[in-house]
TORKOL-4160 file (C-alpha; in steps of 0.2 Angstrom, whole numbers, padded with zeros to 4 digits, m for minus):
84
<pt num="1" X="m0181" Y="m0085" Z="m0523"/>
<pt num="2" X="m0164" Y="m0089" Z="m0513"/>
<pt num="3" X="m0149" Y="m0074" Z="m0508"/>
<pt num="4" X="m0136" Y="m0077" Z="m0501"/>
<pt num="5" X="m0125" Y="m0063" Z="m0494"/>
<pt num="6" X="m0108" Y="m0061" Z="m0485"/>
<pt num="7" X="m0099" Y="m0051" Z="m0473"/>
<pt num="8" X="m0079" Y="m0050" Z="m0466"/>
<pt num="9" X="m0082" Y="m0037" Z="m0453"/>
<pt num="10" X="m0060" Y="m0038" Z="m0449"/>
<pt num="11" X="m0047" Y="m0049" Z="m0453"/>
<pt num="12" X="m0044" Y="m0057" Z="m0439"/>
<pt num="13" X="m0065" Y="m0060" Z="m0440"/>
<pt num="14" X="m0072" Y="m0077" Z="m0448"/>
<pt num="15" X="m0082" Y="m0072" Z="m0464"/>
<pt num="16" X="m0103" Y="m0070" Z="m0461"/>
<pt num="17" X="m0113" Y="m0075" Z="m0472"/>
<pt num="18" X="m0131" Y="m0072" Z="m0472"/>
<pt num="19" X="m0147" Y="m0083" Z="m0482"/>
<pt num="20" X="m0162" Y="m0081" Z="m0486"/>
<pt num="21" X="m0173" Y="m0091" Z="m0495"/>
<pt num="22" X="m0193" Y="m0091" Z="m0498"/>
<pt num="23" X="m0202" Y="m0109" Z="m0500"/>
<pt num="24" X="m0220" Y="m0112" Z="m0502"/>
<pt num="25" X="m0226" Y="m0123" Z="m0487"/>
<pt num="26" X="m0239" Y="m0137" Z="m0486"/>
<pt num="27" X="m0256" Y="m0128" Z="m0481"/>
<pt num="28" X="m0253" Y="m0113" Z="m0497"/>
<pt num="29" X="m0244" Y="m0102" Z="m0490"/>
<pt num="30" X="m0223" Y="m0095" Z="m0490"/>
<pt num="31" X="m0211" Y="m0097" Z="m0476"/>
<pt num="32" X="m0196" Y="m0084" Z="m0476"/>
<pt num="33" X="m0182" Y="m0095" Z="m0472"/>
<pt num="34" X="m0165" Y="m0084" Z="m0463"/>
<pt num="35" X="m0149" Y="m0093" Z="m0458"/>
<pt num="36" X="m0134" Y="m0083" Z="m0451"/>
<pt num="37" X="m0119" Y="m0088" Z="m0446"/>
<pt num="38" X="m0098" Y="m0091" Z="m0448"/>
<pt num="39" X="m0093" Y="m0100" Z="m0465"/>
<pt num="40" X="m0087" Y="m0114" Z="m0462"/>
<pt num="41" X="m0098" Y="m0117" Z="m0446"/>
<pt num="42" X="m0117" Y="m0119" Z="m0442"/>
<pt num="43" X="m0127" Y="m0105" Z="m0443"/>
<pt num="44" X="m0143" Y="m0101" Z="m0436"/>
<pt num="45" X="m0159" Y="m0104" Z="m0443"/>
<pt num="46" X="m0176" Y="m0094" Z="m0440"/>
<pt num="47" X="m0192" Y="m0098" Z="m0450"/>
<pt num="48" X="m0207" Y="m0086" Z="m0453"/>
<pt num="49" X="m0225" Y="m0090" Z="m0460"/>
<pt num="50" X="m0236" Y="m0080" Z="m0470"/>
<pt num="51" X="m0250" Y="m0083" Z="m0480"/>
<pt num="52" X="m0249" Y="m0071" Z="m0494"/>
<pt num="53" X="m0234" Y="m0073" Z="m0505"/>
<pt num="54" X="m0234" Y="m0055" Z="m0508"/>
<pt num="55" X="m0229" Y="m0054" Z="m0487"/>
<pt num="56" X="m0217" Y="m0064" Z="m0489"/>
<pt num="57" X="m0206" Y="m0056" Z="m0502"/>
<pt num="58" X="m0210" Y="m0040" Z="m0492"/>
<pt num="59" X="m0200" Y="m0050" Z="m0478"/>
<pt num="60" X="m0185" Y="m0055" Z="m0489"/>
<pt num="61" X="m0185" Y="m0037" Z="m0496"/>
<pt num="62" X="m0186" Y="m0030" Z="m0480"/>
<pt num="63" X="m0173" Y="m0043" Z="m0471"/>
<pt num="64" X="m0161" Y="m0041" Z="m0487"/>
<pt num="65" X="m0161" Y="m0022" Z="m0488"/>
<pt num="66" X="m0155" Y="m0024" Z="m0468"/>
<pt num="67" X="m0141" Y="m0033" Z="m0471"/>
<pt num="68" X="m0135" Y="m0024" Z="m0484"/>
<pt num="69" X="m0137" Y="m0008" Z="m0473"/>
<pt num="70" X="m0122" Y="m0019" Z="m0458"/>
<pt num="71" X="m0112" Y="m0021" Z="m0473"/>
<pt num="72" X="m0115" Y="m0039" Z="m0481"/>
<pt num="73" X="m0113" Y="m0040" Z="m0498"/>
<pt num="74" X="m0125" Y="m0052" Z="m0512"/>
<pt num="75" X="m0115" Y="m0064" Z="m0517"/>
<pt num="76" X="m0127" Y="m0076" Z="m0526"/>
<pt num="77" X="m0145" Y="m0076" Z="m0531"/>
<pt num="78" X="m0157" Y="m0088" Z="m0537"/>
<pt num="79" X="m0173" Y="m0083" Z="m0544"/>
<pt num="80" X="m0183" Y="m0070" Z="m0543"/>
<pt num="81" X="m0198" Y="m0060" Z="m0533"/>
<pt num="82" X="m0216" Y="m0063" Z="m0544"/>
<pt num="83" X="m0228" Y="m0052" Z="m0537"/>
<pt num="84" X="m0225" Y="m0033" Z="m0534"/>
């Protein structure tokens, strides 16, 4: 699953983005990749590992909700949450 969000804080500020992505790892676990930064420049990447897909999806939803509260808007969603 992948979620891409953007935020314009003020007219003089550059457009910011946040991308959340779930990927299976080679050992049977899951990785939540969070990338944030300004559009047009390199962002910061943080990776978190989870043993179960349910835990990874819960973390993805929590991160998405936190960014929505900050004012980000969802621009693009690919895939869907499989385990609820």
